[in-house]
C-alpha positions in Angstrom: -13.6 9.2 -3.4 -11.4 11.1 -5.9 -8.8 8.6 -7.1 -6.4 11.2 -8.5 -3.4 10.9 -6.3 -0.8 13.7 -6.0 1.6 11.1 -4.8 1.2 9.1 -8.1 1.4 12.2 -10.2 4.6 13.3 -8.4 6.1 9.9 -9.1 5.0 10.0 -12.7 6.4 13.5 -13.2 9.7 12.5 -11.7 10.0 9.5 -14.1 9.1 11.7 -17.1 11.8 14.2 -16.1 14.4 11.5 -15.5 13.6 9.9 -18.9 14.1 13.3 -20.7 17.3 14.0 -18.9 18.7 10.6 -19.8 17.6 11.0 -23.4 19.4 14.3 -23.5 22.5 12.6 -22.2 22.9 14.9 -19.2 24.3 13.9 -15.8 22.7 14.9 -12.5 25.8 17.0 -11.9 25.4 19.0 -15.1 21.7 19.6 -14.6 22.2 20.7 -11.0 24.9 23.2 -12.2 22.5 24.6 -14.8 19.7 24.9 -12.3 22.1 26.2 -9.5 20.9 23.6 -7.0 22.1 20.4 -5.4 22.2 17.1 -7.2 20.2 15.6 -4.4 17.3 18.0 -5.2 17.2 16.8 -8.8 17.4 13.2 -7.6 14.5 13.6 -5.2 12.4 15.2 -7.9 13.1 12.3 -10.3 12.3 9.7 -7.7 9.1 11.5 -6.7 10.2 12.1 -3.1 9.6 15.8 -3.3 7.3 18.1 -5.2 8.5 20.4 -7.9 7.3 23.9 -8.7 6.2 25.0 -12.2 9.3 27.2 -12.7 11.7 24.3 -12.1 9.7 22.0 -14.4 9.9 24.6 -17.2 13.6 25.2 -16.6 14.4 21.5 -16.6 12.5 20.8 -19.8 14.1 23.9 -21.4 17.6 22.4 -20.6 16.4 19.1 -22.1 15.3 20.8 -25.3 11.6 20.0 -24.9 9.0 21.8 -27.1 6.3 24.2 -25.7 3.5 21.7 -26.0 5.5 19.1 -24.0 6.4 21.7 -21.4 2.8 22.7 -20.9 1.7 19.0 -20.5 4.2 18.4 -17.7 3.5 21.7 -16.1 -0.1 20.6 -15.8 1.1 17.4 -14.3 3.2 19.3 -11.8 0.2 21.4 -10.8 -1.9 18.2 -10.2 1.0 16.8 -8.1 0.9 19.8 -5.8 -2.8 19.6 -5.1 -4.0 18.5 -1.6 -5.6 15.0 -1.5 -8.5 13.9 0.8 -6.0 12.6 3.4 -4.0 15.8 3.6 -5.8 16.9 6.9 -4.5 13.7 8.5 -0.9 14.0 7.3 0.4 14.4 10.8 -0.7 10.8 11.7 0.2 9.1 8.4 3.7 7.5 8.5 4.2 7.0 4.8 3.2 7.7 1.2 1.4 4.4 1.0 -2.1 5.9 1.1 -1.2 8.1 -1.8 -0.1 5.2 -3.9 -2.9 3.0 -2.9 -5.5 5.7 -3.8 -4.8 5.3 -7.5 -3.8 1.6 -7.7 -5.9 -0.7 -9.8 -4.7 -3.8 -8.0 -3.0 -4.5 -4.7 -1.5 -7.9 -3.9 -0.6 -8.3 -0.3 0.7 -10.9 2.1 0.0 -10.3 5.8 1.5 -12.3 8.7 0.1 -10.9 11.9 -2.8 -8.5 11.2 -5.8 -8.3 8.8 -4.9 -5.7 6.2 -6.3 -2.3 6.6 -8.7 -2.4 3.7 -10.5 -5.4 5.3 -10.5 -4.3 8.9 -13.6 -3.5 11.0 -13.6 -0.2 12.8 -13.3 -1.9 16.2 -10.4 -4.1 15.1 -8.6 -1.1 13.5 -9.0 0.8 16.8 -7.6 -2.1 18.7 -4.6 -2.3 16.5 -4.0 1.4 16.7 -4.0 1.3 20.5 -1.3 -1.3 20.7 1.6 1.1 20.6 2.1 3.2 23.8 2.0 7.0 23.7 -0.8 7.5 21.1 -3.5 9.9 22.2 -7.1 9.2 21.7 -7.3 12.0 19.1 -4.4 10.4 17.1 -6.0 7.0 17.3 -9.4 8.3 16.1 -7.7 10.1 13.2 -5.8 7.0 12.1 -9.0 4.9 12.3 -10.9 7.6 10.2 -8.3 7.4 7.5 -8.3 3.6 7.5 -12.1 3.5 7.2 -12.1 6.1 4.4 -9.5 4.1 2.4 -12.0 1.2 2.3 -14.1 3.1 -0.2 -11.7 1.7 -2.8 -13.5 -1.6 -2.5 -16.7 -0.1 -3.7 -15.1 0.6 -7.1 -15.5 -2.9 -8.3 -14.6 -2.1 -11.9 -11.4 -0.3 -11.2 -9.8 -1.8 -8.2 -8.9 -5.4 -7.1 -7.6 -6.5 -3.8 -5.8 -9.9 -3.5 -4.9 -10.9 0.0 -2.9 -13.9 1.2 -3.4 -14.0 5.0 -1.3 -16.2 7.3 -3.5 -18.2 9.6 -1.8 -16.5 12.6 -3.6 -13.3 11.7 -7.0 -14.9 12.2 -6.0 -17.0 15.3 -5.1 -14.2 17.7 -8.1 -12.4 19.4 -7.0 -8.8 18.6 -9.3 -6.5 20.7 -10.8 -9.4 22.5 -13.3 -12.2 21.7 -16.2 -10.1 20.4 -14.1 -7.7 18.3 -12.2 -10.6 16.7 -15.3 -12.7 16.0 -16.9 -9.7 14.3 -13.7 -9.2 12.3 -13.7 -12.8 11.1 -17.4 -12.5 10.0 -16.4 -9.3 8.2 -13.7 -11.3 6.3 -16.2 -13.9 5.2 -18.4 -11.2 3.8 -15.5 -9.4 2.1 -14.4 -12.6 0.5 -17.7 -12.6 -1.5 -16.9 -9.3 -3.1 -16.2 -9.7 -6.9 -13.1 -7.6 -6.6 -11.6 -9.3 -3.5 -9.6 -12.5 -3.6 -8.8 -13.8 -0.1 -6.6 -16.8 0.6 -5.5 -18.3 3.9 -2.0 -19.7 4.4 -2.6 -22.5 6.9 -0.4 -23.5 9.7 -0.1 -27.1 8.4 2.0 -26.1 5.4 4.9 -25.5 7.7 7.7 -23.3 6.4 7.0 -21.2 3.3 8.4 -18.5 1.0 6.8 -15.5 2.9 8.4 -16.0 6.3 10.7 -13.0 5.9 7.9 -10.5 6.3 4.8 -8.8 4.9 4.6 -6.8 1.7 2.2 -5.3 -0.8 2.6 -5.0 -4.6 0.7 -2.0 -6.1 -0.1 -1.9 -9.8 -1.3 1.1 -11.7 -3.4 1.7 -14.8 -1.0 4.1 -16.7 1.8 2.2 -18.5 4.3 4.8 -17.3 3.4 4.2 -13.6 5.7 1.3 -12.7 4.4 -1.1 -10.0 5.8 -0.6 -6.6 6.4 -2.8 -3.6 5.8 -1.7 0.0 7.7 -3.8 2.4 6.5 -3.0 5.9 8.7 -2.8 9.0 8.7 -1.3 12.5 9.5 2.2 11.4 6.9 2.4 8.6 8.2 0.6 5.5 10.3 0.6 2.4 9.2 1.4 -1.2 10.8 -0.7 -3.9 10.4 -0.1 -7.6 13.6 -1.4 -9.2 12.7 -3.9 -12.0 14.7 -6.8 -10.6 13.4 -6.4 -7.1 9.9 -6.0 -8.4 10.2 -9.3 -10.2 11.5 -11.0 -7.1 8.5 -9.9 -5.1 6.1 -10.9 -7.8 7.6 -14.3 -7.9 7.5 -14.5 -4.1 3.8 -13.6 -4.1 3.2 -16.3 -6.8 4.8 -18.9 -4.5 2.9 -17.8 -1.5 -0.6 -17.7 -3.1 0.1 -21.1 -4.7 0.8 -22.6 -1.3 -2.3 -21.1 0.3 -5.8 -22.5 0.4 -8.1 -21.5 -2.5 -10.6 -18.7 -2.0 -13.5 -21.0 -1.3 -11.5 -23.2 1.1 -10.2 -20.1 2.8 -13.7 -18.7 3.4 -14.8 -22.0 4.8 -11.8 -22.1 7.2 -12.5 -18.6 8.4 -16.1 -19.4 8.9 -15.0 -22.4 11.0 -13.0 -20.0 13.1 -16.0 -17.8 13.6 -17.9 -20.8 15.0 -15.0 -22.3 16.9 -12.1 -19.8 17.4 -8.7 -21.3 17.8 -8.0 -19.1 20.9 -11.1 -20.5 22.7 -10.0 -24.1 22.1 -6.5 -23.2 23.3 -8.0 -21.6 26.5 -10.0 -24.8 27.2 -6.9 -26.9 26.7 -5.0 -24.9 29.2 -7.8 -24.9 31.7 -8.0 -28.7 31.6 -4.3 -29.2 32.3 
């Protein structure tokens, strides 16, 4: 899988343009006047929320007093940012830019409360989660599952990608898709936990309240120094991307607290293996049947 992500390059280009504007001492209002466009357009370019054409890049850098070599370097980055990625044919069923950021991340640290994260899902489990929401056609579900399975090729790149998951025990205690699907998913987690580039920890019920009870999130780190880490905080409408320094630090500290409270990787794999052999939902069913 090509790990060059147009999403990351668009974000990198925006940061470079913002840095040059700030070094030149120009306001958004001034630059917008020079380019005869709205301030919101400049802002969206700088935050990576919209692509920018070659002409605008050249015009912006000319305003900032950049040399020709620098202009050509960022024009090339702009061209890369406008290329279509492997997931482009599925853009109608993707709800966020997360896949684009994940594609070039070197590390993802994630805390999940209710579901196994996408990179560790079996195809049957993924299909079961996709079918939960009403109104999705079989074609849409199949497309979403296809994207999710293709994303998992990241795990094959052991030297350049690391996944660190802290999984609430609730996520492995509910039979998503039924008994057989969930049992296969648990076995898949045990196998995945043995990968050299996967760290899997379980946050057990017995610890009670903990720092991650407000919701799930993922922290994505990148290789290039100029590509600042980003947090994706998931919610019902998709999610929120956070990259302000103080908020990033808050989430990094939060993850530190969560993974410290969780079982270690070996203990976690043992606990999940126990659930394969004696699923919690089966023991609960027997308990209800005997009352």
